[in-house]
C-alpha positions as CSV (number, residue, x, y, z in Angstrom):
1,X,-21.7,-12.7,-7.2
2,X,-20.8,-9.1,-6.3
3,X,-23.0,-7.1,-4.0
4,X,-26.2,-5.9,-5.6
5,X,-27.1,-2.2,-6.0
6,X,-30.9,-1.7,-6.2
7,X,-32.5,0.8,-8.6
8,X,-35.8,2.5,-8.0
9,X,-37.6,0.3,-10.5
10,X,-36.4,-2.8,-8.6
11,X,-37.3,-1.4,-5.2
12,X,-40.9,-0.9,-6.2
13,X,-41.2,-4.3,-7.9
14,X,-42.3,-6.2,-4.8
15,X,-45.5,-4.0,-4.9
16,X,-46.1,-4.6,-8.6
17,X,-45.3,-8.3,-9.1
18,X,-46.6,-11.7,-8.1
19,X,-43.4,-12.6,-6.2
20,X,-40.9,-10.8,-4.0
21,X,-37.7,-10.2,-6.1
22,X,-35.6,-9.2,-3.0
23,X,-36.3,-12.5,-1.3
24,X,-35.6,-14.3,-4.6
25,X,-32.2,-12.5,-4.9
26,X,-31.3,-13.5,-1.3
27,X,-32.3,-17.1,-1.9
28,X,-30.4,-17.3,-5.1
29,X,-27.3,-15.5,-4.0
30,X,-26.6,-16.1,-0.3
31,X,-24.0,-13.8,1.2
32,X,-24.5,-10.8,-1.1
33,X,-25.3,-7.5,0.4
34,X,-28.3,-5.6,-1.0
35,X,-27.6,-1.9,-1.3
36,X,-29.2,1.2,-2.7
37,X,-28.4,4.9,-2.9
38,X,-29.9,7.8,-1.0
39,X,-30.9,9.4,-4.3
40,X,-32.7,6.2,-5.3
41,X,-34.8,6.4,-2.2
42,X,-35.7,10.0,-2.9
43,X,-36.6,9.1,-6.5
44,X,-38.9,6.2,-5.2
45,X,-40.6,8.6,-2.9
46,X,-41.5,11.0,-5.7
47,X,-42.8,8.6,-8.3
48,X,-46.4,7.8,-9.0
49,X,-47.6,10.8,-7.0
50,X,-45.9,9.5,-3.8
51,X,-47.6,6.1,-4.1
52,X,-44.4,4.4,-2.7
53,X,-43.4,7.3,-0.4
54,X,-43.8,5.2,2.8
55,X,-43.6,1.7,1.3
56,X,-40.0,1.8,0.0
57,X,-38.4,3.1,3.2
58,X,-40.3,0.4,5.2
59,X,-39.1,-2.2,2.7
60,X,-35.5,-1.0,3.0
61,X,-35.7,-1.3,6.8
62,X,-37.3,-4.7,6.9
63,X,-35.1,-6.1,4.1
64,X,-31.8,-5.0,5.7
65,X,-30.8,-3.1,2.6
66,X,-27.7,-0.9,3.2
67,X,-28.2,2.7,2.1
68,X,-25.1,4.3,0.6
69,X,-24.4,8.0,0.7
70,X,-24.5,9.5,-2.7
71,X,-21.1,11.0,-3.5
72,X,-21.6,12.0,-7.1
73,X,-23.8,14.6,-8.6
74,X,-26.2,14.3,-11.5
75,X,-28.9,11.9,-12.5
76,X,-29.4,8.7,-10.5
77,X,-29.0,6.5,-13.6
78,X,-25.6,8.0,-14.3
79,X,-24.4,7.2,-10.7
80,X,-25.7,3.6,-11.2
81,X,-23.7,3.2,-14.4
82,X,-20.6,4.6,-12.7
83,X,-21.0,2.1,-9.9
84,X,-21.7,-0.9,-12.1
85,X,-18.0,-1.8,-12.2
86,X,-18.3,-2.6,-8.4
87,X,-21.8,-3.9,-8.1
88,X,-24.4,-5.9,-10.0
89,X,-27.2,-3.4,-10.6
90,X,-30.8,-4.6,-10.1
91,X,-33.0,-2.6,-12.4
92,X,-36.1,-3.2,-14.5
93,X,-35.3,-0.1,-16.6
94,X,-34.3,-1.4,-20.1
95,X,-32.4,1.8,-21.1
96,X,-30.4,1.7,-17.9
97,X,-29.7,-2.0,-18.4
98,X,-28.4,-1.2,-21.9
99,X,-26.1,1.6,-20.6
100,X,-24.7,-0.7,-17.9
101,X,-24.1,-3.5,-20.5
102,X,-22.3,-1.0,-22.7
103,X,-20.2,0.0,-19.7
104,X,-19.3,-3.6,-19.1
105,X,-21.4,-4.0,-16.0
106,X,-23.8,-6.7,-15.0
107,X,-27.6,-6.5,-14.2
108,X,-30.4,-8.5,-12.7
109,X,-34.0,-7.8,-13.5
110,X,-37.6,-9.1,-13.1
111,X,-38.6,-11.1,-16.2
112,X,-42.3,-11.7,-17.1
113,X,-43.4,-10.5,-13.6
114,X,-42.5,-13.8,-12.0
115,X,-38.8,-14.6,-12.0
116,X,-35.3,-13.0,-12.1
117,X,-33.1,-12.8,-15.1
118,X,-29.4,-12.0,-15.1
119,X,-27.9,-9.7,-17.7
120,X,-24.3,-9.9,-19.0
């Protein structure tokens, strides 16, 4: 499996589900690097009135997630679609998963709040 690029919706999933999707990813796919974008962290800090402002950066530090500098400009989802040719994108956003599928990329997402599902 290619390295995994985490979207905001996936980074907040450990706080909203009955299991820890990041640990499940690591257990299922040993040796893959979990990554995210600087812009994704900023987006996570701003959602739900800052509910995850402190939690997401702490999660990134404790989970050894590599933070990639954002080179492109524009919406975060557009950057994730562009990068989906090099990474598997972990996202729970249905529209983003559809766009990545249309671009020929692969996704992984939380299904039914208790397990991971892999897209095409």
